[in-house]
C-alpha positions in Angstrom: 41.5 -6.3 36.2 40.8 -4.4 32.7 43.1 -4.5 29.7 44.8 -0.5 30.8 45.9 -1.7 34.0 47.0 -5.4 32.6 48.9 -2.9 29.9 49.8 -0.9 33.1 51.2 -4.0 34.9 52.7 -5.4 32.1 55.0 -1.8 31.3 55.8 -1.9 35.0 57.7 -5.3 35.1 58.8 -4.8 32.2 61.0 -1.9 33.3 62.2 -3.8 36.1 63.3 -6.3 34.3 65.3 -4.0 32.1 67.1 -2.7 35.4 67.9 -6.0 36.5 69.3 -7.1 33.6 71.6 -4.0 33.2 72.7 -4.5 36.8 73.3 -8.3 36.5 75.5 -6.8 33.1 77.0 -5.2 35.6 77.8 -7.2 37.9 79.1 -9.6 35.2 81.5 -7.6 33.6 83.0 -6.3 37.4 83.4 -9.9 38.3 85.5 -10.0 35.0 87.6 -7.5 36.0 88.3 -9.0 39.3 89.1 -12.4 37.9 91.5 -11.0 35.3 93.1 -8.9 38.0 93.5 -11.7 40.5 95.1 -13.8 37.3 97.4 -11.1 36.6 98.9 -11.1 40.2 99.1 -14.9 40.4 101.2 -14.9 37.1 103.5 -12.1 39.0 103.8 -14.2 42.3 104.9 -17.2 39.9 107.3 -15.6 38.0 109.1 -14.2 41.2 108.8 -18.0 43.1 110.6 -19.3 39.9 113.6 -17.0 39.9 114.6 -16.8 43.4 116.4 -19.2 45.2 114.6 -18.5 49.0 114.3 -20.4 51.9 111.8 -22.0 53.6 110.8 -19.4 55.5 111.6 -16.4 53.3 109.3 -18.6 50.9 105.9 -18.4 53.3 107.0 -14.4 54.0 106.7 -14.0 50.3 104.0 -16.2 49.9 102.1 -14.0 52.6 102.7 -10.8 51.0 101.7 -12.2 47.9 98.1 -13.4 49.0 97.7 -10.3 51.1 96.0 -8.7 48.4 94.2 -11.9 46.8 92.3 -11.8 49.7 91.7 -8.5 49.6 90.2 -9.2 45.6 88.8 -12.5 46.9 86.8 -11.1 49.3 85.4 -8.8 47.2 84.5 -11.4 44.4 82.7 -13.1 46.8 80.7 -9.7 47.9 80.1 -9.2 43.9 78.8 -13.0 43.5 76.6 -12.5 46.4 74.9 -9.6 44.8 74.9 -10.9 41.6 73.2 -13.8 43.0 70.3 -11.5 44.9 69.8 -9.5 41.8 69.6 -12.8 39.8 67.1 -14.0 42.3 64.9 -10.7 42.4 65.0 -10.9 38.5 63.8 -14.4 38.7 60.6 -13.7 41.0 59.5 -10.4 38.9 59.7 -12.8 35.9 57.3 -15.0 37.9 55.3 -12.3 38.1 55.1 -11.3 34.7 54.4 -14.8 33.7 51.5 -14.5 36.1 50.2 -11.8 35.5 50.9 -12.5 31.3 48.9 -15.7 31.9 45.8 -14.7 34.1 45.8 -11.4 32.2 42.2 -10.9 30.6 44.3 -9.7 27.1 45.6 -12.4 24.5 49.3 -11.8 24.4 51.6 -12.5 21.4 55.5 -12.0 22.1 57.4 -11.9 18.8 61.3 -11.2 18.1 62.4 -8.7 16.6 62.0 -10.8 13.0 58.3 -11.3 13.9 58.5 -14.8 14.6 56.3 -16.2 17.7 58.5 -16.1 21.2 55.7 -17.0 23.3 52.0 -16.5 23.9 49.7 -16.6 26.7 46.7 -19.3 27.1 44.1 -16.6 26.1 45.7 -16.5 22.7 45.9 -19.7 22.3 42.7 -20.1 22.7 41.4 -17.3 20.7 43.8 -17.4 17.8 44.1 -21.5 18.0 47.9 -21.1 18.0 49.6 -24.5 19.4 52.1 -22.6 21.4 54.6 -25.5 21.5 54.7 -26.3 17.5 54.6 -22.2 16.8 57.0 -21.0 18.8 60.1 -19.6 16.4 57.2 -19.4 13.5 57.1 -16.5 11.2 53.7 -14.7 12.8 52.3 -14.7 9.0 52.9 -18.8 9.4 51.7 -19.1 13.0 48.5 -17.2 12.8 48.1 -16.7 9.0 44.2 -15.4 9.8 44.9 -12.9 12.0 48.1 -11.5 10.5 46.7 -11.4 7.2 44.0 -8.6 9.0 47.2 -6.6 9.8 48.0 -3.7 7.3 51.3 -3.6 5.8 51.8 0.0 7.0 50.9 -1.0 10.7 53.9 -4.0 10.6 56.1 -1.6 8.8 55.7 1.5 11.1 56.5 -1.2 14.0 59.7 -2.6 12.6 61.2 0.0 11.0 60.4 3.1 13.5 61.0 1.1 16.6 59.8 4.2 18.8 57.0 4.2 21.1 53.8 2.1 20.8 51.6 1.0 17.8 47.7 0.7 18.3 44.8 -0.3 16.0 41.4 -1.5 16.2 40.9 -4.5 14.7 37.6 -8.1 14.2 38.9 -11.4 14.0 36.7 -14.9 14.7 33.4 -13.2 16.4 35.8 -10.9 18.8 36.6 -6.7 18.0 40.3 -5.9 19.6 42.6 -2.9 20.4 45.7 -3.9 19.3 48.6 -2.2 21.4 52.0 -3.2 20.1 55.0 -1.8 22.1 58.8 -2.8 21.8 61.0 -3.9 24.4 65.0 -3.0 24.3 67.9 -4.2 26.1 70.5 -2.0 27.8 71.5 -0.8 24.6 68.3 0.4 23.2 68.2 -2.4 20.9 64.6 -4.2 20.3 64.7 -7.8 21.0 61.2 -8.1 21.6 57.3 -6.9 20.6 54.8 -7.3 23.0 51.5 -7.5 21.0 48.0 -7.0 23.9 44.9 -7.5 22.0 42.5 -6.1 24.5 39.0 -7.3 23.7 36.4 -4.4 23.1 34.1 -6.5 21.6 31.4 -5.4 24.0 32.5 -1.7 23.7 32.0 -2.0 19.6 28.7 -3.4 20.5 27.9 -0.4 22.4 29.0 1.8 20.0 27.3 0.0 17.3 24.0 0.1 19.3 24.7 3.9 19.9 25.4 4.3 15.9 22.2 2.6 15.1 20.1 4.2 17.8 21.4 7.7 16.7 20.3 6.9 12.6 16.9 5.6 13.4 16.2 8.2 15.5 17.4 10.6 12.6 15.5 9.0 10.4 12.1 8.9 12.6 12.9 12.7 12.7 13.4 12.5 8.8 10.3 11.0 8.4 8.1 12.6 10.3 5.4 15.3 8.9 5.9 18.0 11.3 9.0 20.0 11.1 11.9 19.6 13.8 14.2 22.3 14.9 16.7 22.0 17.7 17.8 25.1 18.9 20.6 26.5 21.7 18.8 28.5 23.6 22.2 30.6 24.8 23.0 32.1 21.1 19.3 31.1 19.5 21.5 29.4 17.0 19.4 26.6 14.9 22.4 22.9 15.9 19.4 20.7 14.0 16.8 20.0 11.9 15.2 17.4 10.2 14.4 16.9 6.2 10.3 18.3 7.0 11.9 21.6 8.5 14.3 22.2 5.8 11.7 21.3 2.8 9.1 24.2 5.0 11.5 26.6 5.7 12.9 26.1 1.8 16.5 25.5 2.2 19.2 22.6 2.7 20.2 21.7 6.2 24.1 22.6 6.4 22.6 26.1 5.5 20.1 25.9 8.3 22.3 25.0 10.5 24.3 27.4 12.5 21.7 30.0 11.5 19.6 32.2 14.0 16.0 30.6 14.7 14.4 33.9 14.2 15.4 34.4 10.7 12.7 31.6 9.8 10.5 31.0 13.2 8.6 33.0 14.8 9.9 36.5 15.1 8.8 38.8 16.4 7.8 42.6 15.6 11.7 44.0 16.1 13.2 40.7 14.3 14.3 39.2 17.7 12.8 35.6 18.9 10.5 35.3 21.5 11.9 32.5 23.0 14.8 34.2 25.6 15.6 31.3 27.9 14.4 27.9 29.3 11.7 28.6 31.3 9.4 29.3 28.2 7.4 26.7 26.9 5.1 27.0 24.1 2.2 24.0 23.4 0.4 23.9 20.0 0.3 27.8 19.6 0.1 29.8 16.6 2.9 30.9 15.1 4.3 32.3 11.5 7.5 30.5 9.4 9.1 32.7 7.2 10.6 30.5 4.3 13.7 31.4 2.0 11.4 33.0 -0.3 10.3 35.9 2.4 6.6 33.9 2.5 4.7 33.8 5.8 3.0 30.5 5.9 0.7 30.2 9.4 2.0 27.0 11.8 1.2 25.5 14.8 4.1 25.0 16.9 5.5 23.0 20.2 8.5 24.4 22.1 9.8 22.0 24.6 12.9 21.4 26.9 15.7 18.4 25.6 18.7 17.3 27.5 21.9 16.7 24.9 24.9 15.4 26.2 24.5 17.3 29.4 23.3 20.3 27.8 19.9 21.6 27.6 18.2 22.8 23.9 15.1 23.7 23.0 12.9 21.2 20.3 10.7 22.6 18.4 8.3 20.7 16.2 5.7 22.6 13.6 3.2 21.8 11.1 2.0 23.8 7.9 -1.8 25.2 9.9 -2.1 26.2 5.8 -2.6 22.7 5.1 -4.8 21.7 7.7 -7.0 25.2 6.7 -7.0 24.1 3.5 -8.8 20.7 4.7 -11.0 22.3 7.1 -12.0 24.6 3.9 -12.6 21.2 2.1 -14.8 19.4 5.1 -16.9 22.7 4.6 -16.9 22.4 1.3 -17.5 18.3 1.4 -20.3 19.3 4.1 -22.2 21.3 1.8 -22.1 18.7 -0.7 -23.0 16.2 1.5 -25.9 18.3 2.6 -26.9 18.8 -1.2 -26.7 15.3 -1.8 -28.2 14.9 1.4 -31.3 16.6 0.1 -31.2 15.2 -3.5 -30.2 11.7 -3.1 -33.2 9.3 -3.8 -32.6 6.9 -0.6 -34.6 8.1 2.1 -32.2 9.5 5.1 -33.4 9.8 8.8 -31.1 10.7 11.4 -32.8 11.0 15.2 -32.1 10.1 18.8 -33.6 7.8 21.1 -35.6 8.7 24.5 -34.9 6.3 27.6 -36.7 5.8 30.7 -34.8 6.0 34.2 -34.5 2.3 33.6 -32.6 2.7 30.5 -35.3 1.1 28.3 -36.1 2.9 25.3 -39.6 3.9 24.6 -39.5 6.1 21.9 -37.4 8.4 19.3 -38.3 11.1 17.2 -36.4 12.3 14.0 -34.1 15.5 14.0 -33.8 15.7 10.4 -34.9 13.6 7.2 -34.2 14.3 3.8 -36.9 15.2 1.1 -37.1 11.9 -0.5 -38.4 10.3 2.9 -40.7 12.5 3.4 -42.0 11.8 -0.1 -41.6 8.1 0.7 -44.4 8.7 3.3 -46.3 11.3 1.7 -45.5 13.6 4.0 -43.7 17.3 4.2 -40.3 17.7 5.9 -41.6 19.7 8.7 -44.2 17.1 9.6 -41.5 14.3 10.4 -38.9 16.6 11.7 -39.4 16.8 16.0 -42.4 14.4 16.1 -42.1 11.6 18.1 -42.4 7.8 16.3 -45.3 6.9 18.5 -47.8 10.0 17.3 -46.7 8.8 13.5 -47.1 4.8 14.1 -49.9 5.3 17.1 -48.8 2.7 18.8 -45.3 1.7 20.0 -42.5 2.0 16.2 -42.2 -1.7 15.6 -38.4 -0.9 14.5 -37.9 0.4 18.4 -36.1 -2.7 19.7 -33.8 -3.0 16.3 -32.6 1.1 16.5 -31.9 0.4 20.6 -29.2 -2.6 19.5 -28.0 -0.2 17.2 -27.3 2.8 19.6 -26.5 0.6 22.7 -23.7 -1.5 20.5 -22.5 0.3 17.9 -23.2 -2.6 15.1 -25.0 -1.4 12.0 -27.8 -3.6 11.1 -30.4 -3.5 7.9 -33.6 -4.8 8.1 -36.9 -4.3 6.3 -39.5 -2.1 7.5 -43.3 -2.8 6.3 -45.7 -0.3 6.4 -49.3 -1.9 5.6 -51.3 0.9 6.3 -49.2 2.6 3.3 -48.9 -0.3 1.3 -45.5 -0.2 1.1 -42.4 -2.6 2.5 -38.9 -0.3 3.1 -35.2 -1.5 3.5 -33.3 0.0 6.1 -29.8 0.5 7.1 -29.4 2.0 10.1 -25.7 2.8 12.1 -25.1 4.8 15.4 -22.8 7.9 14.6 -23.0 9.0 18.0 -24.3 8.3 21.7 -28.2 7.8 21.6 -28.3 9.0 17.8 -29.1 6.7 14.9 -28.6 7.5 11.1 -30.9 5.5 8.6 -30.5 4.9 4.8 -34.0 3.9 3.5 -34.8 2.6 0.0 -39.0 1.9 -1.1 -38.1 -1.6 -2.3 -41.8 -2.3 -2.7 -42.0 -3.1 -6.6 -38.6 -5.1 -5.8 -40.2 -6.9 -3.5 -42.8 -7.6 -6.0 -40.8 -8.3 -8.5 -38.5 -10.6 -6.7 -42.2 -12.4 -5.5 -42.3 -13.3 -9.4 -38.4 -14.2 -9.5 -39.3 -16.7 -7.4 -42.4 -18.0 -9.2 -39.9 -18.1 -12.0 -37.3 -19.9 -10.4 -39.6 -23.1 -10.9 -40.7 -22.4 -14.3 -39.0 -22.9 -17.7 -39.1 -19.4 -19.1 -38.9 -20.7 -22.6 -41.8 -22.8 -22.4 -43.4 -22.0 -19.6 -43.4 -25.7 -18.0 -42.3 -26.4 -14.5 -38.1 -26.6 -14.4 -35.9 -29.0 -12.3 -36.4 -27.6 -9.2 -40.0 -28.0 -9.2 -40.8 -31.2 -10.8 -38.5 -32.9 -8.2 -40.7 -31.3 -5.5 -43.6 -32.8 -7.3 -42.1 -36.1 -7.6 -41.3 -36.0 -3.8 -45.1 -35.3 -3.6 -46.1 -38.4 -5.7 -43.9 -40.4 -4.3 -45.4 -39.9 -0.7 -49.3 -40.1 -2.1 -47.9 -43.7 -4.0 -47.0 -45.0 -0.9 -50.1 -44.0 1.2 -52.2 -45.7 -1.7 -49.5 -48.2 -3.2 -50.5 -46.9 -6.6 -47.0 -46.3 -9.4 -45.4 -43.4 -10.2 -43.6 -43.4 -13.5 -41.0 -41.2 -14.5 -40.2 -40.7 -18.4 -37.3 -39.0 -19.6 -37.5 -37.6 -22.9 -34.6 -36.0 -25.5 -35.0 -35.1 -28.9 -33.5 -36.8 -31.5 -30.8 -34.7 -33.8 -32.2 -31.7 -31.8 -28.9 -30.2 -32.6 -28.7 -30.8 -36.1 -31.4 -28.3 -36.4 -29.8 -25.8 -34.0 -26.4 -26.1 -35.9 -28.4 -26.1 -39.8 -31.3 -23.6 -38.8 -30.3 -21.8 -35.7 -31.1 -21.2 -32.4 -34.0 -19.3 -32.6 -35.6 -22.3 -35.2 -34.8 -24.8 -32.3 -36.5 -22.6 -29.8 -39.8 -22.7 -31.9 -39.6 -26.6 -32.1 -39.1 -26.9 -28.1 -42.0 -24.1 -27.6 -44.0 -26.5 -29.7 -43.2 -29.8 -28.0 -44.4 -28.5 -25.0 -47.3 -27.2 -25.6 -48.1 -31.0 -27.5 -46.7 -32.5 -24.3 -48.7 -29.6 -22.0 -52.2 -30.9 -24.1 -51.2 -34.8 -23.9 -50.8 -35.3 -20.3 -53.7 -36.2 -17.8 -54.8 -33.6 -14.9 -52.8 -34.5 -11.8 -49.7 -35.3 -14.4 -46.4 -33.3 -14.9 -45.0 -32.0 -17.7 -41.0 -30.2 -17.3 -38.5 -28.9 -19.3 -35.1 -30.1 -17.9 -32.5 -28.1 -20.0 -31.9 -28.0 -23.4 -33.9 -30.5 -25.5 -34.7 -32.8 -22.2 -38.2 -33.2 -20.9 -39.6 -35.4 -18.0 -43.1 -36.6 -17.5 -44.5 -37.8 -14.4 -47.0 -40.1 -15.3 -49.2 -40.5 -11.3 -52.0 -42.9 -10.2 -51.4 -45.4 -12.2 -51.6 -49.8 -11.0 -49.9 -51.0 -14.2 -47.1 -51.1 -16.4 -48.8 -51.0 -19.1 -50.3 -47.5 -18.3 -46.7 -46.2 -18.6 -46.3 -48.2 -22.4 -50.2 -46.5 -23.9 -48.8 -43.1 -22.9 -45.3 -43.8 -23.6 -46.8 -44.7 -27.4 -49.1 -41.8 -27.5 -46.1 -39.1 -26.9 -43.3 -40.7 -29.5 -46.6 -40.1 -31.7 -47.2 -36.9 -31.1 -43.3 -35.8 -31.4 -43.6 -37.8 -34.9 -45.9 -35.5 -36.2 -43.9 -32.8 -38.7 -43.3 -29.1 -36.6 -43.6 -26.1 -39.2 -41.2 -23.7 -38.6 -41.7 -20.5 -41.0 -41.2 -22.0 -44.7 -39.5 -25.3 -43.0 -41.5 -28.6 -42.1 -39.8 -30.8 -39.3 -40.0 -33.7 -37.9 -38.3 -33.9 -34.2 -38.9 -37.9 -33.3 -37.7 -38.6 -29.4 -36.2 -41.3 -27.5 -38.0 -42.1 -24.2 -36.2 -43.5 -21.1 -38.9 -44.7 -18.0 -38.1 -46.0 -14.2 -41.1 -46.9 -12.3 -41.6 -46.6 -8.5 -40.9 -48.6 -6.3 -39.7 -51.2 -8.6 -36.9 -49.0 -10.1 -35.6 -47.0 -6.9 -37.9 -44.7 -4.2 -35.5 -41.8 -3.7 -36.3 -38.9 -6.2 -32.6 -38.4 -7.6 -32.3 -41.8 -8.7 -35.7 -42.3 -10.4 -34.5 -39.3 -12.2 -31.5 -40.8 -13.3 -32.5 -44.4 -14.0 -35.3 -42.8 -16.4 -32.0 -40.8 -18.6 -29.9 -44.0 -18.3 -32.9 -45.9 -19.7 -33.6 -43.1 -22.3 -29.8 -43.1 -23.6 -30.2 -46.5 -24.1 -33.3 -46.0 -26.3 -30.9 -43.6 -28.0 -28.1 -46.0 -29.0 -30.9 -49.0 -29.8 -32.0 -47.3 -32.5 -33.8 -43.7 -30.9 -37.8 -42.4 -31.5 -38.5 -45.4 -29.2 -38.8 -46.1 -25.5 -36.9 -48.2 -23.2 -37.9 -49.4 -19.5 -35.0 -49.0 -17.1 -32.8 -52.7 -16.1 -30.4 -52.5 -13.2 -28.1 -53.7 -16.4 -27.9 -50.9 -18.2 -25.5 -48.7 -14.9 -22.7 -50.9 -16.2 -23.5 -49.9 -20.4 -24.0 -46.4 -19.0 -20.3 -46.6 -16.7 -18.9 -48.0 -20.0 -19.7 -45.5 -21.8 -18.8 -42.9 -19.6 -15.5 -44.4 -19.3 -15.1 -44.9 -23.3 -15.7 -41.2 -23.6 -13.3 -40.4 -21.0 -11.0 -42.2 -23.2 -11.7 -41.5 -26.4 -10.3 -37.8 -25.9 -6.9 -39.3 -24.4 -7.0 -40.9 -27.5 -5.6 -38.1 -29.7 -2.6 -37.6 -27.1 -2.0 -41.6 -26.9 -1.7 -42.2 -30.8 -4.6 -44.7 -30.5 -6.2 -43.5 -33.6 -5.5 -45.2 -36.9 -6.3 -44.7 -40.5 -7.5 -47.7 -42.5 -7.5 -47.3 -46.4 -10.3 -49.2 -49.1 -9.2 -48.8 -52.5 -11.2 -47.8 -55.4 -11.5 -49.6 -58.2 -12.0 -47.3 -62.1 -14.0 -50.5 -64.1 -13.1 -48.6 -67.2 -9.3 -48.1 -66.7 -9.4 -51.4 -64.2 -6.9 -49.8 -62.2 -6.7 -48.1 -58.0 -7.7 -44.8 -58.3 -8.8 -44.4 -55.0 -8.6 -45.0 -51.5 -11.5 -44.1 -48.9 -9.9 -43.2 -45.5 -11.5 -45.3 -42.6 -11.1 -44.3 -38.8 -10.3 -46.7 -36.4 -9.5 -46.9 -32.7 -6.9 -49.3 -30.9 -8.1 -48.8 -27.9 -4.9 -49.9 -25.7 -7.2 -51.7 -23.2 -10.2 -52.9 -25.4 -8.6 -53.4 -28.5 -9.9 -52.1 -31.7 -13.3 -50.1 -31.3 -15.6 -49.5 -34.3 -16.3 -46.5 -35.4 -20.1 -46.9 -35.2 -19.8 -47.0 -31.1 -17.1 -43.9 -31.0 -18.3 -41.5 -34.1 -21.5 -40.8 -32.4 -19.2 -40.0 -29.0 -17.3 -37.6 -30.6 -20.1 -35.9 -32.3 -21.6 -35.3 -29.1 -19.0 -32.6 -28.6 -16.2 -30.4 -30.5 -13.9 -33.7 -30.0 -15.0 -34.3 -33.5 -13.7 -31.5 -34.8 -10.1 -32.4 -33.5 -10.7 -35.7 -34.8 -11.8 -34.4 -38.1 -8.8 -32.4 -38.5 -6.4 -35.4 -37.1 -7.9 -37.2 -39.9 -7.6 -34.9 -42.6 -3.7 -34.0 -42.2 -2.9 -38.0 -41.7 -4.8 -38.7 -45.0 -3.3 -35.8 -46.8 0.4 -36.7 -45.6 0.1 -40.4 -46.7 -1.4 -39.4 -50.1 1.6 -36.8 -50.7 3.7 -39.7 -49.7 2.2 -42.1 -52.2 2.7 -39.1 -54.9 6.1 -38.9 -54.3 6.7 -42.6 -54.8 4.9 -42.3 -58.3 1.3 -42.7 -57.8 0.2 -39.6 -58.8 -3.3 -39.7 -59.6 -4.2 -41.7 -56.4 -7.1 -39.9 -54.8 -7.8 -40.3 -51.2 -11.5 -39.5 -49.7 -12.3 -38.1 -46.4 -15.5 -38.1 -44.7 -16.8 -35.1 -43.2 -19.1 -35.0 -40.1 -21.8 -32.2 -39.8 -19.9 -30.6 -37.0 -17.1 -30.1 -39.8 -18.9 -28.6 -42.2 -18.8 -25.1 -41.2 -17.8 -21.6 -42.8 -14.3 -21.7 -42.4 -13.9 -25.7 -43.4 -12.3 -24.1 -46.9 -9.7 -22.5 -44.6 -9.0 -25.9 -42.6 -8.8 -27.4 -46.0 -6.3 -25.0 -48.1 -4.4 -25.1 -44.5 -3.6 -28.5 -44.5 -3.5 -28.6 -48.5 -0.6 -25.9 -47.7 1.2 -27.8 -45.0 1.4 -31.3 -46.5 2.1 -29.9 -49.7 -0.8 -32.2 -51.5 -2.4 -31.4 -54.7 -5.5 -30.4 -54.3 -7.2 -32.2 -57.0 -5.8 -35.7 -55.1 -8.4 -34.7 -52.0 -12.2 -35.7 -52.2 -14.5 -34.5 -49.5 -17.5 -37.2 -48.6 -20.7 -35.3 -47.7 -24.3 -36.7 -47.0 -27.4 -35.9 -48.6 -29.0 -34.1 -45.4 -25.7 -32.7 -44.8 -26.3 -30.8 -47.5 -29.7 -30.0 -47.6 -30.2 -29.1 -44.2 -28.7 -25.3 -45.2 -28.4 -25.3 -48.8 -27.8 -22.0 -49.0 -24.5 -22.5 -46.6 -23.9 -25.6 -48.5 -23.6 -24.0 -51.7 -21.3 -21.4 -50.9 -18.6 -23.8 -48.7 -18.8 -26.5 -51.7 -17.9 -23.7 -54.5 -14.8 -22.5 -52.3 -13.5 -26.1 -52.1 -14.3 -26.4 -55.6 -11.9 -23.2 -56.4 -9.3 -24.8 -54.3 -9.5 -27.9 -56.7 -10.8 -30.9 -54.3 -13.2 -33.6 -55.8 -16.4 -33.4 -53.7 -18.5 -36.6 -53.3 -21.8 -37.6 -52.2 -21.9 -40.2 -49.2 -24.5 -43.4 -48.9 -26.4 -41.7 -51.7 -30.0 -42.4 -52.1 -30.6 -42.9 -47.8 -31.6 -39.3 -47.4 -33.1 -36.7 -49.2 -32.4 -38.0 -52.6 -33.4 -34.3 -54.2 -31.4 -34.6 -57.9 -32.9 -31.1 -58.5 -31.3 -29.9 -55.3 -28.2 -31.4 -56.9 -27.6 -30.4 -59.9 -27.0 -27.0 -58.3 -24.1 -28.1 -56.4 -20.7 -28.2 -57.3 -20.4 -32.3 -57.0 -18.3 -34.6 -58.8 -19.5 -38.2 -58.4 -22.5 -40.0 -55.9 -21.5 -43.0 -53.9 -24.3 -45.8 -54.1 -25.4 -46.7 -50.8 -24.3 -50.2 -49.4 -27.9 -50.9 -48.9 -29.0 -50.6 -52.3 -25.9 -52.7 -53.3 -26.3 -55.6 -51.1 -29.6 -57.1 -52.4 -29.5 -56.1 -56.1 -29.1 -59.2 -57.4 -32.0 -61.0 -55.5 -34.4 -58.3 -55.2 -35.2 -56.1 -58.7 -36.3 -53.0 -56.4 -33.2 -52.2 -55.5 -31.4 -53.2 -59.2 -34.1 -50.6 -60.6 -32.9 -47.8 -58.2 -29.4 -48.5 -58.7 -29.7 -48.4 -62.3 -31.7 -45.2 -62.0 -28.9 -43.9 -59.9 -26.5 -44.6 -62.5 -28.4 -42.7 -65.3 -29.5 -39.7 -63.7 -26.0 -39.1 -62.5 -24.4 -39.4 -65.6 -27.3 -37.1 -66.8 -25.8 -34.8 -64.6 -22.0 -35.5 -65.5 -21.4 -36.7 -62.2 -19.5 -40.0 -61.9 -20.6 -43.2 -59.9 -19.1 -45.0 -57.2 -20.7 -47.9 -55.7 -19.9 -48.9 -52.1 -20.3 -52.2 -50.4 -19.6 -54.6 -53.4 -18.6 -57.8 -51.9 -19.5 -60.4 -54.9 -18.9 -61.2 -58.0 -22.2 -61.0 -59.4 -22.4 -57.4 -58.0 -19.3 -56.3 -59.2 -20.7 -57.7 -62.6 -23.9 -56.1 -62.3 -21.7 -52.6 -61.8 -19.3 -52.9 -64.5 -22.7 -54.0 -67.2 -24.6 -51.2 -66.0 -21.9 -48.6 -66.4 -20.7 -47.6 -63.2 -17.5 -45.9 -62.8 -15.9 -47.1 -59.5 -16.4 -49.6 -57.3 -15.5 -50.5 -53.5 -15.9 -53.3 -51.5 -14.9 -56.5 -50.1 -14.9 -58.0 -53.6 -11.9 -55.7 -54.1 -10.2 -55.7 -51.0 -10.9 -55.0 -47.2 -9.6 -51.9 -45.5 -5.8 -52.0 -44.7 -3.0 -50.1 -42.8 -1.4 -47.4 -44.8 1.8 -49.6 -45.0 -0.4 -52.9 -46.3 -2.4 -50.5 -48.9 1.1 -49.7 -50.1 2.0 -52.7 -50.7 -1.3 -54.0 -52.1 -0.6 -50.5 -54.5 2.5 -52.6 -56.2 1.4 -55.5 -56.2 -2.2 -54.2 -58.1 -1.4 -51.9 -60.6 -4.0 -53.3 -62.8 -7.3 -55.8 -61.5 -7.0 -59.1 -62.2 -8.0 -60.8 -65.2 -11.6 -61.4 -64.0 -12.2 -58.0 -62.9 -10.5 -56.5 -66.3 -13.7 -54.8 -68.7 
């Protein structure tokens, strides 16, 4: 039983209940009338009996007379009671039936009184609305089911209570269900509403169906509106357009609302008399050329299809059409494209050949013929196009074509292929790309790669040789080493692998340019090639690294002799332009089979030994030993840690005081870098500075040192030490054209007076590129910085050059100071340096002064300043600050 049947049955039972209720009320009124009448008669009888002195016989007669009408009334009263009982029984049965329907109905039912307080509800209402029937009875509906009550509109509730006429219907959704709510008032005999029955019929599925239909209709509309074809739906009875999609409206040039309702022949395929040729439903058009008249009256050729469709039980004509004008334009464009293709085909440099395979009765390809070729392909073969077209391939080759099987695979399976086609008779090689344009046919693009093949062979040759020096490269030397090992295994001989790296080669590149460096590499390569024996090999591994392979030796001494000669060769000066350079080298040596029997390991061990030679002192050779690996790994890890030292704040500056021997006070401090490694403790700059100089890390460290030293000097300046210089050493990598800008930025950011910053440079750094050095130093002098030559006397020692540089002071190297009190030569050199420097108006600083005798020597010879352990060791900034407070002047024994 559906919701409508339930509502109808409920209404019938309500009507029966109402009638029975009215009948019961009528009988109750009748009963009350009878009882009142009897009571009045009894009262009259009692009055008579109380006032008349009757005999017993008379009394009995009088009683009988009085009881006669009472009996009649009693009989009637009894009948009324019986009828009332029957009516009440019917009412109970009707109520039981109504209750059964009430509880079993498929609709949720709420019964509320005239004040909208809950009177009762059926089990489905309890389930759907989560109502506690026992507690909710008597509660206002707004409290019993607040969620549901909140969905009822105010107007619906007001109409229900105030109007009290007929049913009220509303649709609502609540807790995953949709309902049709019918509210019916229940009235008593006086037509007074004492209950409202709210029947919630479940319409969830119907709503889903309706939503699905709406969604489907929306999707269909969207599909129609996104189609590239115009769509019209026409009523054949009156030729009116009932629907139109966006494309049709666009082509017609009007809005859909103006098009709908108009006659179709106004726009599409009118006949000569202006009438549409579609006059009935039997005419179906499939891809027929027609004319569309747009709003402007322009005739547009279209390709139209008309079919019959059914909509809501009625037949309609669906016309779809596309603009043939666009297709014709495309066809014209295609023709033009084909013409361009033909022109390109004729003029293109690549050869083109289109042909067809011939098959025998067993499906085996035995020949092919060319149906079309372009001029380029004919010229590749030295023939005319006419000589190739329609000519069998066997006639051209004089045998089965060598590419027949490839063409057969492409034609059979349709998979494009590329292959090389050598033509020995012509001395040519073709690269062919072939595809299948249609059945049994092939199309080939041909390139003459004869020249490129020769070039490729040359490239392959160059792949094994270094282009700069002409020496074998890494690939070839490894192959030769592998062959040498195999030969040595058979002959039980030794093989020596020498890894060579030029010393300080980077300085040549940095100072004189890469071109000069390349010339040095060529000279070295020529010397090595001219030195090695026949059967030995020299290879360039890259950069300034070489490998010398020595074979057929029986003792290690043979390697020692060869290594010594190589170092002697390298030590000879190299003349490049006006420069005469000395480029020494470091050699690392590994031996087969002593050190390894593997190519890569032998090369690796030789490389490890070479690095050990560099660390030991350069310009020497070093044989590999197993403990070198540990040192190499240690060096690798140290290099890795150094890259993180700045981030971890492991670097620190120490300061060593410089004493003015005339004034007897501290006038400067040299900033010396220290590395406080988190695991290894303090690491000497001698160890880590060379590592930093091998990469750009030295630039970051150098800038950090300059910034930190200037910040510290500014702090001392603010404390009153207004004439205290701080000296910072510059590395060769820092001495670049942008150095003045970097120094200016640091001074600007730290606010240190420029004259309190002293920059120390080495002689060799200045003399590598003197013109650039002069330019940079002049800019630094313009900033106001002091400039000094560090370790003077260990490099070029050319005062004739130095007079052209804006230098303030020279620092005598500690190697001359160390033995000057016992070595007369050192003493003479120091005296000469002091005298010559003063002659050039330069101050002199002696570093490494460690004894009182050395101190006294410097003071007596007129040295301006000293620095060394005799005065103070290098110390952290905080300790140096305390030193300044306690050492405003020299101790008495150091005073002049």
